C-alpha angles and dihedrals in degrees: 000000000000124000118248116255089250094059092049086049093054090048091055092051092046088051093048093051092044090052091053103274125134123246119245090007101066094031122030111234128176094190134080115275095242096096094051089053088055090052089046090052101047104030095069089049100045105025128236102289119124090226092060095051090046089057091051088050091051091050093050091046090047089053088052088051094054095051089047094048093052099041095092096042089114089060088071095243113160128257089247090054090053090048093053090048089054090047090052093048092053092044089058092045092054093045090061123102121242087263089077101046123104090356125146099250093056093040095053090053090078096055088040092054091045086056093048092053087051090050090051093051090048092053091048091048095051093044094048091052090052097046094049094036088232121146123249127198111253089210089058090052090048093046095052091045090049089053088050091050089056088053094054092042091053088056090043094057087055097044123354095205088081083081089082098059090040092057091045089055095046093049087050090057091051090060091050100046108038097182106128098194097048093041089057089054089044090051095047092052090047092050096043089049089056095042092046092057089039087057094051091054095049091048089054093048089049094049095049093049092246098113099086091046089048091049093048093047092050095046104033107028109023099064090061091045093050091047090054091066092086092063089063097057099085125147093248095049091048092050088051090049092052090047090055091049095044124161094009097064085068089072091067089064088062101033095054094059091043093052094044092050088049091055092044092046094048091046093051093045092050094051098043099046098023091213134118121272124249115261095254093050090051091052092052089047093053094044093047092049092048088049095049091046092050093047090049097053092043093059102029101044111020139071120264094259120140098234092064094069111050094091096059089048090052093052091042086059092054095046093050092044093053094047094051092046092053089045093051090050093055098035142350118267117263125238094266093055093045093047089047093050093046092052096047090051090052095048090047091050095047093047095041105121095211093062093058111112097233091054092044091058091056097056096092090047090051093050099049101031133058117235126270135170094270090055092043089054090059096043101045117118097188118064094218094121134035093217100190090055092046089053088056091052091048092052091049093051093048087067090059095066093223123195128205116303093013094101122069118190102199096193131056093234091063095062090106090073093071098063091036089057095032093229130132118243119267093239136017087252097087094164086050103166093044092052091049090051101042097041104038093157088064096057090115093057090045092050091048090057090052096053092043092052123095092225118161102176132031123199118202132189109217090195095054091040097062109280117117117237096263095050094043094053096041115117125219120246086232106085091206095057114091097189124075122261093259095051113120102248093164093054105111129192094009113131123255100355097065092054112106116263113231101170137022132191112174110295091353123093127190111210123195109225112241122180129273091047095198135220137289121279115217114310093337097277120128117250121215118246087250090056091049090051088049091053090047093052090051093049090050094049092050090048091053090049089051093048091046092050093051095048116111113276095025 
């Protein structure tokens, strides 16, 4: 399968830094640098192929699966139940589109789960010393907390939103332990572990010259980028999101009540009996708190992107699986549960992409051949790119003997062309249209980078720029015209639409850069010729009114 645009983008950044460039300065980035460090670590070891990084993704995910499978072992669930939970976790993973693979949210689940296991061990250690009235070394408490802080900080450097479930888990442990002195030692170790790794990262940024650019990005650019998340939460996009996660999103409707009831029951039991909870109950409470915290931050603070949500679905599977396993041990499932499980299994199988005949026929090819753009075109689950047409654009540009910084891909979906052609982007704004949309107050800086670049060719994606698919793919009756009929041929001085088109493949246009390059039009979306004419008529009418008002006697 193809890699997501984000993964290709991180590869470009890692390659830039490894070749002597400066992070944040040479390529604009709105995220924390942790994911770039991951790419810088693994790419020299495994190479640049998409197959290799997918293997790494599968290994990291499998590690998370093991931690999730064995989390409830103290709740006396059977081995077969744990295996079924594992099978379901992998089934969910293999049903996801390429947009969710090797993405930050799923990657940070592993260090977060490692921290959760350390938190559980710390709680066990402190409670056992209290129950048996045996001493426990405060240095050991501090040391294990420090190690847990390193795990949370590792996840934080990749994506800071992990702080929300981390706080939920820690506050849950406060309720369980209730030993003020040892909790203070525990908190200091946890905090210093996070601060230590934070300091290491800051020193690296400072020594490489990236700190000032990192600081500028997170103080001057990111507030606008974060604020723009609300525009993406439309009813249509949410419906599309649910469709892509069908039927797995239905599990949240069961997992949320289960998690809330676990928290309520644990709090009620602790207050009434004033005794410590059993180990299995403590495990359920900590996982429920982590799940609820993760679910909250994913919807409250993040953009509506698919890759944000796999971790909560994975934890939902474990919560429901553990509940069903315990229920089966005590009593058989009633008709409602059996019917619900059967219906869900049928929906999951019928929607499972790897059971589709056209994909089944490609298994032999995938096993015995490395991936290329033609194979990616057949395996892609997200229609973000028309791969066959993109191949045609790449083949055309290969004949132009382009050098670094001479190619500008205007739309985010075109980022694949840079590694395919082995050229560096024309400007530091690789996700150009996204930056233009999410950070409109910085349009001046973005335009300056355009005029300062030595770009010779610009590639645009009509579909991503505002045209619908029918309009973008339509051909002109004039055989010499490369652009579709609705293309704004009378739009002058608007970058990049007024630049001459020298090649077209479906929705993709290749423009030859001619100086002057022009200015931005609107928010970066392409207008139709009809819209341009309407704007021209309004401007003409306003001009005539001004001339009439300034005439003698008026």
